[in-house]
N, C-alpha and C positions, 0 to 999 in steps of 0.2 A: 347940758346934754353930754354924756360921756362918749369917749372915742369908740367904744364897743357898740353903743346904740347907733352911732352914725354909720359904722361899717355894716351893721345889720340892715339898716334902712337902705343903704346903697345896694346891698346884695339883693334885698327883696325887690327893689325897683328894677334892677338888672334882670332878675328872673322873670318878672312880670313882662318887661319889655320883650324879652326873648320869646316868651309864649305868644304874645300879641303878634310879633313879626312872623313867627312860624304859622300862626293861624291865617294871617293875611296871605302868605305865600301859598298855603294849601288851598285857600278859597280861589286865588287867581288861577292855579293849575286846574281846578275843577271847572271854573268858568271858561277857560280857554278850550278845554276838551269838549264842553257842552257846545260852545260856539262853533267849533270845527264840525261837530256832529250835525248842527243845524245847517251849516253850509253844505255838507254832504247831502242832507235831505233835500235841499233846494236843487242841487245838481241832479239828483235822482228824479225829482219831479219834472225837470226839463227833459230828461232822458225818456221818462214815461210818456210825456206829451208828444215827443217826436215819434215814439213807437205807435201811439194811438192814432196819430194823423198820417203817418207814412207807412206803417206796417213793418218797420224795421228800426233797430236801435242805431243811433248815430255812430259813425266810424271813430269819431274823436270829439273832444270838447270844442275844438275850433268850429266844427259844424254847428253846434248849438249856439256859439257866440255869433256866428255869421247869419244864421237863419232863424233863431228863436229869441235873440236878445239877451242871452245869458251873459252876465258880467262877472268875471272872475277876478278876485283880488290876488294877483300873482306876487305882489310885494309882501303879503301876509301869510299866504298859504301855498303849499305845493300840492298839486292835484295829480293823483294817479288814476288813470282811466285805462282799463284793459278790456277791449272788446274782442271776445273770442269768435263770435259770429253774429251776424245781423239779427238773428232770432233768439239769442241768449242775452239775458240781462247782463250788462257789463259790470265789472268790478270797479267800484269807485271808492277811493280813499282820499281824505283831505287831511293834510298834516300842517300844523301851524309852524311857520318859520320862527325860530328863536330870535328874538330881537332884544338886545341888551338895552337896559335902561327903561324897559316898559314893564 
C-alpha cells in the first residue's frame, strides 16, 4: 500500500467520523428540545387541571407541586412561569440546563 493511499484512507475515515459526530450532536439537540417541550406540556396539563378544579390558574409552580403532585426536575430544567392574572393562561417556558459531559 502506498503512502498516498494510506493518507487518502485516513482522510476519508476522518471526514466520515466528523459527519457521524455532527449528526449525533444534531440528533441530541433535537431530542433535548423535544423533551423540554414535553415537560412544558406536562406543566400546562397541571395548570389546566388546577383551573378546571378551582376556577383559577395557580399563582406559581410551587402551588402545583404542593397541591397537585407536580414534580419538577430543577437540576435539569429552568422553569419560567408568568401568571398575569388568575383568569389568564400563564406563560410557561421550560429551558434545559446545559450539562457538560452529557
